[in-house]
VOPAGU-2260 file (C-alpha; in pm, 1 decimal, decimal comma):
REM VOPAGU-2260
SITE   aa  ch    i         X         Y         Z
SITE  UNK   A    0   11125,7   11518,0    8010,6
SITE  UNK   A    1   10888,1   11669,1    7770,3
SITE  UNK   A    2   10498,7   11694,0    7727,4
SITE  UNK   A    3   10279,1   11582,8    7466,8
SITE  UNK   A    4    9937,7   11790,1    7430,6
SITE  UNK   A    5    9637,9   11600,8    7317,4
SITE  UNK   A    6    9477,4   11853,9    7063,5
SITE  UNK   A    7    9180,6   11684,8    6880,4
SITE  UNK   A    8    9008,7   11376,7    6842,2
SITE  UNK   A    9    9180,7   11333,1    6492,9
SITE  UNK   A   10    9538,7   11298,0    6653,3
SITE  UNK   A   11    9798,0   11425,1    6888,8
SITE  UNK   A   12   10035,9   11719,8    6826,4
SITE  UNK   A   13   10379,5   11659,7    6971,0
SITE  UNK   A   14   10548,1   11946,4    6842,9
SITE  UNK   A   15   10496,0   12296,4    6693,5
SITE  UNK   A   16   10553,9   12331,1    6309,0
SITE  UNK   A   17   10879,4   12506,8    6366,0
SITE  UNK   A   18   10985,1   12237,4    6640,5
SITE  UNK   A   19   10902,9   11976,4    6344,1
SITE  UNK   A   20   11194,9   12128,7    6144,0
SITE  UNK   A   21   11419,1   11990,3    6401,4
SITE  UNK   A   22   11766,2   12128,3    6515,8
SITE  UNK   A   23   11917,3   12356,7    6280,4
SITE  UNK   A   24   12234,4   12157,2    6269,4
SITE  UNK   A   25   12025,3   11831,8    6140,7
SITE  UNK   A   26   11946,5   11846,8    5777,5
SITE  UNK   A   27   11584,3   11736,6    5675,1
SITE  UNK   A   28   11749,4   11434,2    5486,8
SITE  UNK   A   29   11915,2   11349,1    5829,7
SITE  UNK   A   30   11603,8   11370,8    6008,3
SITE  UNK   A   31   11433,3   11143,4    5746,3
SITE  UNK   A   32   11712,4   10877,7    5801,9
SITE  UNK   A   33   11686,3   10895,4    6179,2
SITE  UNK   A   34   11305,6   10860,6    6156,5
SITE  UNK   A   35   11346,4   10548,7    5947,9
SITE  UNK   A   36   11645,8   10402,8    6159,3
SITE  UNK   A   37   11439,6   10451,7    6506,1
SITE  UNK   A   38   11118,6   10296,7    6355,2
SITE  UNK   A   39   11300,1    9984,9    6221,2
SITE  UNK   A   40   11486,7    9954,9    6558,6
SITE  UNK   A   41   11164,1    9983,2    6752,7
SITE  UNK   A   42   11046,8    9680,2    6560,5
SITE  UNK   A   43   11358,7    9462,9    6542,4
SITE  UNK   A   44   11583,3    9584,7    6818,1
SITE  UNK   A   45   11887,2    9507,6    6609,1
SITE  UNK   A   46   12157,2    9770,2    6491,1
SITE  UNK   A   47   12058,7    9925,5    6150,5
SITE  UNK   A   48   12294,2    9927,5    5850,4
SITE  UNK   A   49   12335,3   10172,7    5575,8
SITE  UNK   A   50   12189,3    9925,2    5312,5
SITE  UNK   A   51   11890,7    9853,5    5518,2
SITE  UNK   A   52   11825,0   10231,7    5573,1
SITE  UNK   A   53   11861,8   10308,2    5212,9
SITE  UNK   A   54   11608,7   10068,4    5110,9
SITE  UNK   A   55   11368,4   10189,0    5393,0
SITE  UNK   A   56   11399,9   10544,2    5313,3
SITE  UNK   A   57   11330,6   10488,5    4932,7
SITE  UNK   A   58   11581,6   10749,6    4844,6
SITE  UNK   A   59   11804,8   10689,4    4535,6
SITE  UNK   A   60   12149,2   10765,3    4713,6
SITE  UNK   A   61   12464,1   10610,7    4702,2
SITE  UNK   A   62   12602,9   10382,0    4979,4
SITE  UNK   A   63   12881,5   10638,7    5038,6
SITE  UNK   A   64   12605,1   10932,2    5083,0
SITE  UNK   A   65   12412,7   10710,0    5328,1
SITE  UNK   A   66   12724,9   10638,6    5531,9
SITE  UNK   A   67   12815,3   11021,4    5527,2
SITE  UNK   A   68   12449,6   11106,1    5667,8
SITE  UNK   A   69   12489,4   10834,8    5933,4
SITE  UNK   A   70   12815,8   10973,9    6042,2
SITE  UNK   A   71   12668,8   11306,3    6082,1
SITE  UNK   A   72   12391,4   11158,5    6305,0
SITE  UNK   A   73   12665,0   11008,4    6521,1
SITE  UNK   A   74   12873,5   11307,3    6526,0
SITE  UNK   A   75   12557,5   11489,5    6672,5
SITE  UNK   A   76   12486,8   11216,4    6939,7
SITE  UNK   A   77   12176,9   11093,8    6788,5
SITE  UNK   A   78   12303,4   10743,4    6714,1
SITE  UNK   A   79   12572,4   10519,9    6816,8
SITE  UNK   A   80   12757,6   10209,0    6679,2
SITE  UNK   A   81   12780,2    9935,9    6904,0
SITE  UNK   A   82   13158,2    9786,0    6899,4
SITE  UNK   A   83   12993,3    9446,4    6792,1
SITE  UNK   A   84   12820,0    9573,2    6473,8
SITE  UNK   A   85   12874,9    9811,4    6176,9
SITE  UNK   A   86   12518,4    9925,7    6221,0
SITE  UNK   A   87   12365,1   10194,9    6454,2
SITE  UNK   A   88   12129,2   10226,3    6730,8
SITE  UNK   A   89   11961,3   10552,4    6870,2
SITE  UNK   A   90   12087,6   10724,8    7158,2
SITE  UNK   A   91   11850,3   10899,3    7441,6
SITE  UNK   A   92   11887,3   11218,6    7248,2
SITE  UNK   A   93   11796,0   11055,2    6922,9
SITE  UNK   A   94   11484,2   10908,9    7072,4
SITE  UNK   A   95   11408,6   11255,7    7214,2
SITE  UNK   A   96   11421,3   11425,8    6895,3
SITE  UNK   A   97   11229,7   11144,4    6752,4
SITE  UNK   A   98   10960,3   11197,4    6983,9
SITE  UNK   A   99   10947,4   11543,1    7022,1
SITE  UNK   A  100   10977,7   11634,7    6654,8
SITE  UNK   A  101   10927,4   11316,2    6420,2
SITE  UNK   A  102   10656,7   11129,9    6563,5
SITE  UNK   A  103   10298,7   11155,7    6461,5
SITE  UNK   A  104   10068,6   10978,3    6705,6
SITE  UNK   A  105    9729,2   10859,5    6596,6
SITE  UNK   A  106    9416,0   10776,7    6810,9
SITE  UNK   A  107    9399,9   10412,0    6941,6
SITE  UNK   A  108    9274,3   10121,9    6679,6
SITE  UNK   A  109    8921,8   10023,8    6719,4
SITE  UNK   A  110    9046,6    9686,2    6856,2
SITE  UNK   A  111    9251,6    9869,1    7123,4
SITE  UNK   A  112    8949,3   10087,3    7206,4
SITE  UNK   A  113    8718,8    9787,6    7220,2
SITE  UNK   A  114    8962,0    9612,8    7457,0
SITE  UNK   A  115    8997,2    9910,8    7659,8
SITE  UNK   A  116    8623,3    9962,2    7711,8
SITE  UNK   A  117    8584,3    9588,4    7778,4
SITE  UNK   A  118    8824,4    9599,7    8063,9
SITE  UNK   A  119    8624,5    9859,0    8246,6
SITE  UNK   A  120    8284,0    9684,0    8219,5
SITE  UNK   A  121    8104,8    9596,2    8537,9
SITE  UNK   A  122    8094,3    9733,5    8908,6
SITE  UNK   A  123    8424,6    9766,6    9076,4
SITE  UNK   A  124    8558,2    9949,1    9384,9
SITE  UNK   A  125    8862,9   10182,3    9350,6
SITE  UNK   A  126    9116,4    9934,0    9433,7
SITE  UNK   A  127    8992,7    9685,0    9193,3
SITE  UNK   A  128    8960,1    9965,6    8921,8
SITE  UNK   A  129    9329,4   10024,8    8968,8
SITE  UNK   A  130    9432,1    9686,5    8964,7
SITE  UNK   A  131    9235,7    9611,4    8657,7
SITE  UNK   A  132    9374,3    9940,6    8487,0
SITE  UNK   A  133    9739,8    9828,9    8539,5
SITE  UNK   A  134    9649,4    9489,5    8399,8
SITE  UNK   A  135    9486,0    9647,9    8100,7
SITE  UNK   A  136    9788,7    9890,1    8027,3
SITE  UNK   A  137   10030,0    9581,6    8044,9
SITE  UNK   A  138    9819,0    9356,7    7863,4
SITE  UNK   A  139    9773,3    9596,6    7550,8
SITE  UNK   A  140   10130,1    9729,5    7528,7
SITE  UNK   A  141   10296,1    9433,7    7646,1
SITE  UNK   A  142   10518,0    9652,3    7890,5
SITE  UNK   A  143   10465,5    9702,4    8272,9
SITE  UNK   A  144   10170,0    9882,5    8373,7
SITE  UNK   A  145   10162,0   10127,9    8660,3
SITE  UNK   A  146    9885,6   10301,0    8827,9
SITE  UNK   A  147    9879,6   10542,5    9146,2
SITE  UNK   A  148    9603,6   10491,1    9383,1
SITE  UNK   A  149    9371,2   10763,9    9371,6
SITE  UNK   A  150    9462,2   11043,5    9608,2
SITE  UNK   A  151    9140,3   11050,3    9789,8
SITE  UNK   A  152    9191,2   10684,0    9846,3
SITE  UNK   A  153    9537,2   10687,1   10015,5
SITE  UNK   A  154    9545,2   10600,4   10363,6
SITE  UNK   A  155    9498,0   10847,9   10653,5
SITE  UNK   A  156    9664,9   10776,7   10984,5
SITE  UNK   A  157    9393,7   10670,4   11237,1
SITE  UNK   A  158    9569,3   10496,2   11534,4
SITE  UNK   A  159    9884,8   10340,8   11644,4
SITE  UNK   A  160    9972,8   10076,4   11900,1
SITE  UNK   A  161   10288,7    9916,8   12013,4
SITE  UNK   A  162   10307,0    9572,5   12192,0
SITE  UNK   A  163   10603,0    9431,2   12353,0
SITE  UNK   A  164   10713,4    9107,0   12238,2
SITE  UNK   A  165   11027,4    8887,8   12346,7
SITE  UNK   A  166   11367,7    9044,8   12380,4
SITE  UNK   A  167   11392,8    9385,8   12195,5
SITE  UNK   A  168   11092,3    9320,9   11940,7
SITE  UNK   A  169   10794,3    9540,1   11955,9
SITE  UNK   A  170   10473,2    9471,1   11728,1
SITE  UNK   A  171   10358,1    9798,4   11583,0
SITE  UNK   A  172    9978,1    9799,7   11478,2
SITE  UNK   A  173    9882,9   10067,5   11246,4
SITE  UNK   A  174    9506,6   10149,3   11177,0
SITE  UNK   A  175    9404,8   10373,0   10887,9
SITE  UNK   A  176    9079,4   10548,8   10826,8
SITE  UNK   A  177    8933,8   10289,5   10592,5
SITE  UNK   A  178    8974,8   10023,9   10861,0
SITE  UNK   A  179    9308,7    9863,6   10712,7
SITE  UNK   A  180    9529,6    9724,9   10983,0
SITE  UNK   A  181    9909,2    9724,9   10909,0
SITE  UNK   A  182   10142,0    9498,4   11139,8
SITE  UNK   A  183   10500,5    9526,5   11141,3
SITE  UNK   A  184   10759,4    9350,4   11406,9
SITE  UNK   A  185   11039,5    9606,0   11493,8
SITE  UNK   A  186   11375,2    9510,5   11639,4
SITE  UNK   A  187   11463,4    9795,9   11865,8
SITE  UNK   A  188   11806,6    9880,2   12012,1
SITE  UNK   A  189   11699,4    9833,7   12379,1
SITE  UNK   A  190   11400,7    9692,5   12584,7
SITE  UNK   A  191   11091,8    9910,1   12610,8
SITE  UNK   A  192   10838,1    9873,8   12882,9
SITE  UNK   A  193   10481,8    9853,9   12808,2
SITE  UNK   A  194   10439,5   10200,3   12985,1
SITE  UNK   A  195   10674,5   10360,9   12751,8
SITE  UNK   A  196   10526,3   10198,1   12445,0
SITE  UNK   A  197   10184,6   10338,8   12551,6
SITE  UNK   A  198   10333,4   10684,2   12597,3
SITE  UNK   A  199   10485,9   10682,4   12238,0
SITE  UNK   A  200   10157,4   10569,2   12080,7
SITE  UNK   A  201    9961,4   10846,2   12267,4
SITE  UNK   A  202   10220,0   11093,4   12159,0
SITE  UNK   A  203   10184,8   10981,4   11766,3
SITE  UNK   A  204    9799,8   10946,1   11773,5
SITE  UNK   A  205    9770,8   11309,1   11915,7
SITE  UNK   A  206   10004,0   11422,7   11666,2
SITE  UNK   A  207    9896,5   11263,3   11344,8
SITE  UNK   A  208    9551,1   11137,4   11359,5
SITE  UNK   A  209    9358,4   11227,2   11053,9
SITE  UNK   A  210    9685,7   11305,4   10838,3
SITE  UNK   A  211    9765,7   11128,0   10513,2
SITE  UNK   A  212   10037,7   10871,9   10558,0
SITE  UNK   A  213   10273,6   11040,1   10322,5
SITE  UNK   A  214   10257,5   11368,5   10535,6
SITE  UNK   A  215   10309,3   11142,5   10854,7
SITE  UNK   A  216   10600,6   10977,9   10687,9
SITE  UNK   A  217   10766,7   11312,3   10588,3
SITE  UNK   A  218   10727,6   11463,4   10949,2
SITE  UNK   A  219   10859,4   11144,7   11109,6
SITE  UNK   A  220   11179,7   11175,2   10876,1
SITE  UNK   A  221   11220,8   11554,9   10964,4
SITE  UNK   A  222   11192,8   11450,9   11328,5
SITE  UNK   A  223   11455,9   11164,1   11288,7
SITE  UNK   A  224   11686,4   11408,4   11137,2
SITE  UNK   A  225   11715,7   11632,4   11468,9
SITE  UNK   A  226   11967,1   11558,6   11708,0
SITE  UNK   A  227   11890,8   11390,0   12042,7
SITE  UNK   A  228   11991,4   11709,5   12219,6
SITE  UNK   A  229   11719,5   11914,8   12037,7
SITE  UNK   A  230   11458,1   11654,2   12063,6
SITE  UNK   A  231   11244,5   11541,3   12341,3
SITE  UNK   A  232   11334,9   11158,2   12398,7
SITE  UNK   A  233   10974,5   11062,6   12411,4
SITE  UNK   A  234   10927,6   11212,2   12048,9
SITE  UNK   A  235   11245,3   11059,2   11918,7
SITE  UNK   A  236   11150,2   10711,4   12056,8
SITE  UNK   A  237   10789,2   10740,4   11898,1
SITE  UNK   A  238   10925,6   10858,1   11563,4
SITE  UNK   A  239   11187,3   10558,8   11548,3
SITE  UNK   A  240   10935,7   10305,6   11636,2
SITE  UNK   A  241   10664,6   10450,8   11401,7
SITE  UNK   A  242   10850,4   10543,6   11101,5
SITE  UNK   A  243   10891,0   10151,6   10956,9
SITE  UNK   A  244   10528,9   10078,2   10982,5
SITE  UNK   A  245   10426,7   10394,1   10839,7
SITE  UNK   A  246   10647,2   10356,8   10562,8
SITE  UNK   A  247   10560,0    9991,5   10483,5
SITE  UNK   A  248   10189,1   10094,1   10492,0
SITE  UNK   A  249   10227,5   10380,2   10259,9
SITE  UNK   A  250   10450,9   10199,7   10009,1
SITE  UNK   A  251   10200,8    9878,8    9997,0
SITE  UNK   A  252    9917,5   10066,2    9871,4
SITE  UNK   A  253   10045,2   10375,9    9686,4
SITE  UNK   A  254   10064,6   10199,3    9322,6
SITE  UNK   A  255   10000,5    9886,3    9145,3
SITE  UNK   A  256   10254,4    9764,5    8889,2
SITE  UNK   A  257   10136,7    9458,3    8651,8
SITE  UNK   A  258   10307,9    9293,0    8372,1
SITE  UNK   A  259   10684,1    9325,8    8490,2
SITE  UNK   A  260   10772,0    8985,9    8327,4
SITE  UNK   A  261   10678,4    9136,5    7997,0
SITE  UNK   A  262   11026,6    9303,7    7973,3
SITE  UNK   A  263   11197,5    8976,6    7987,6
SITE  UNK   A  264   11086,1    8940,3    7621,5
SITE  UNK   A  265   11327,4    9252,1    7528,4
SITE  UNK   A  266   11683,5    9151,4    7486,8
SITE  UNK   A  267   11847,9    9469,3    7601,8
SITE  UNK   A  268   11657,2    9416,0    7956,9
SITE  UNK   A  269   11665,8    9055,8    7947,6
SITE  UNK   A  270   11999,3    8993,8    8144,3
SITE  UNK   A  271   11967,4    8841,1    8490,2
SITE  UNK   A  272   12135,9    9116,0    8645,5
SITE  UNK   A  273   11926,2    9381,9    8487,8
SITE  UNK   A  274   11596,0    9207,6    8553,1
SITE  UNK   A  275   11701,1    9147,4    8900,8
SITE  UNK   A  276   11765,9    9534,5    8951,7
SITE  UNK   A  277   11433,6    9599,9    8771,9
SITE  UNK   A  278   11241,0    9385,7    8965,5
SITE  UNK   A  279   11376,2    9517,4    9296,1
SITE  UNK   A  280   11274,5    9875,6    9162,6
SITE  UNK   A  281   10936,0    9743,2    9111,2
SITE  UNK   A  282   10907,8    9588,0    9455,9
SITE  UNK   A  283   11041,6    9882,9    9634,0
SITE  UNK   A  284   10815,6   10124,5    9430,3
SITE  UNK   A  285   10940,7   10419,7    9640,6
SITE  UNK   A  286   11148,9   10567,4    9343,6
SITE  UNK   A  287   10883,9   10502,4    9086,4
SITE  UNK   A  288   10627,6   10683,7    9287,3
SITE  UNK   A  289   10858,4   10960,5    9323,2
SITE  UNK   A  290   10884,5   10985,6    8946,7
SITE  UNK   A  291   10500,2   10975,6    8919,6
SITE  UNK   A  292   10457,2   11223,5    9193,2
SITE  UNK   A  293   10680,6   11475,2    8963,7
SITE  UNK   A  294   10382,1   11422,2    8680,7
SITE  UNK   A  295   10103,5   11505,1    8911,1
SITE  UNK   A  296   10110,7   11901,1    8841,1
SITE  UNK   A  297   10234,4   11837,9    8463,2
SITE  UNK   A  298    9980,5   11886,0    8171,6
SITE  UNK   A  299    9946,8   11632,1    7908,9
SITE  UNK   A  300   10137,5   11298,1    7837,4
SITE  UNK   A  301   10470,0   11303,8    7997,4
SITE  UNK   A  302   10755,6   11081,7    7843,0
SITE  UNK   A  303   11089,9   11002,1    8041,7
SITE  UNK   A  304   11369,2   10849,0    7819,3
SITE  UNK   A  305   11647,7   10662,7    7962,9
SITE  UNK   A  306   11823,0   10836,6    8220,8
SITE  UNK   A  307   11577,9   11159,1    8212,2
SITE  UNK   A  308   11400,3   10990,4    8491,3
SITE  UNK   A  309   11684,6   11034,8    8736,8
SITE  UNK   A  310   11668,2   10698,5    8867,8
SITE  UNK   A  311   11978,5   10482,9    8751,8
SITE  UNK   A  312   11793,0   10150,1    8775,0
SITE  UNK   A  313   11554,4   10269,5    8463,2
SITE  UNK   A  314   11849,7   10410,9    8250,5
SITE  UNK   A  315   11757,7   10164,3    7991,3
SITE  UNK   A  316   11396,4   10215,4    8007,5
SITE  UNK   A  317   11136,1   10487,9    7934,2
SITE  UNK   A  318   10825,7   10596,0    8100,4
SITE  UNK   A  319   10504,5   10724,3    7960,5
SITE  UNK   A  320   10272,2   10856,5    8194,7
SITE  UNK   A  321    9979,1   11105,9    8217,9
SITE  UNK   A  322    9761,6   11222,9    8503,9
SITE  UNK   A  323    9386,8   11113,9    8560,1
SITE  UNK   A  324    9130,0   11344,5    8681,7
SITE  UNK   A  325    8786,8   11330,8    8869,3
SITE  UNK   A  326    8579,0   11639,7    8893,1
SITE  UNK   A  327    8853,4   11831,1    8728,6
SITE  UNK   A  328    9091,6   11747,5    9013,5
SITE  UNK   A  329    9418,2   11547,7    8948,1
SITE  UNK   A  330    9377,0   11246,4    9168,5
SITE  UNK   A  331    9658,1   11016,1    9031,6
SITE  UNK   A  332    9894,3   10918,0    8758,4
SITE  UNK   A  333    9919,7   10609,4    8536,4
SITE  UNK   A  334   10149,4   10491,1    8266,6
SITE  UNK   A  335   10395,9   10201,8    8124,4
SITE  UNK   A  336   10733,7   10126,2    8178,0
SITE  UNK   A  337   10923,1    9960,3    7889,1
SITE  UNK   A  338   11264,5    9975,0    7696,9
SITE  UNK   A  339   11340,7   10299,4    7534,1
SITE  UNK   A  340   11263,2   10138,6    7186,0
SITE  UNK   A  341   10895,0   10090,8    7307,5
SITE  UNK   A  342   10647,3   10158,5    7007,1
SITE  UNK   A  343   10567,7   10522,0    7127,5
SITE  UNK   A  344   10326,4   10589,5    6837,0
SITE  UNK   A  345   10103,6   10318,3    6972,2
SITE  UNK   A  346   10168,5   10341,8    7346,1
SITE  UNK   A  347   10112,8   10717,0    7376,6
SITE  UNK   A  348    9741,4   10712,1    7283,1
SITE  UNK   A  349    9673,6   10400,1    7494,7
SITE  UNK   A  350    9808,5   10565,0    7794,8
SITE  UNK   A  351    9610,6   10882,8    7728,8
SITE  UNK   A  352    9265,3   10706,0    7650,7
SITE  UNK   A  353    9304,2   10461,7    7964,6
SITE  UNK   A  354    9366,4   10765,9    8185,6
SITE  UNK   A  355    9022,3   10911,7    8062,0
SITE  UNK   A  356    8848,4   10579,8    8098,9
SITE  UNK   A  357    8947,9   10515,1    8460,4
SITE  UNK   A  358    8854,4   10874,7    8532,8
SITE  UNK   A  359    8504,0   10813,9    8405,0
SITE  UNK   A  360    8489,9   10483,2    8596,2
SITE  UNK   A  361    8600,2   10638,4    8947,1
SITE  UNK   A  362    8328,6   10909,3    8882,2
SITE  UNK   A  363    8068,8   10650,3    8858,8
């Protein structure tokens, strides 16, 4: 993961001048070819052959010379040749070098700026703003937009109650500080009396009222890891009952994802099995939230390419994210998820400007 620094109204600086010279092992000519290959692959999504590259670069080189340069890039692990084609495609390392050292990112186009500003017109509460922002990101980039709820909007534990149902089922009712009510039916391993459930609820209310749900869930998980011998039975019973409903309530509202179906347009992600896994990841949200949480303290635009995210289901994807601030305090992260061949040059400034507009709207 690398960061991109916003340096002026005229553009983005992705690397220092020394960095732009690339790896000492990679010649300037090879970098020129790598840049041309990746830019065409981003546009077309098809392996790039030597003849096409020679034409794109505009260099008067023999086919043999071009093939030698491509072989050098392949030896360095920057491109790979699919077994079904004589052309090459970028690797994660190739994309990383491209993004860090070869990409010049310009401010968004006037049309993109107009669309962004229009999307934030009109009065909206914070929840609607987050939903709108996710849709705006997805609509402009044709990728999946993801926006974390502002931290000050995250739910705080207010009260929990348990009601016995038939057999071994219990209804858990969680009320948060903003008045939202979260219900979940829990199947337990034994029958609980109404008195036992009341005791468990009283313990939880005394222990967690006023705490953010994320902290409550963390403490419940720690409690559940303790052995029965080291933990009071009432505490164990309460933690077991509460964990499911707290986890469900926290996951439900922590981020909004829009435009998942846009990813069906990219051939490398369009297999039914791959889409099923991606959509499951979007529905669960937990791992995606974990990645976004890693960006909270980071400065600038963050880019995870392929397996850099550490989440196997996103190995064929890239994430471009940035934090958004209110009164100089980071309150959330937003970004897009798409294939590794996304149009970074266009996506990066859209993500950056969207974060600024969301922050301005939240301040109002």
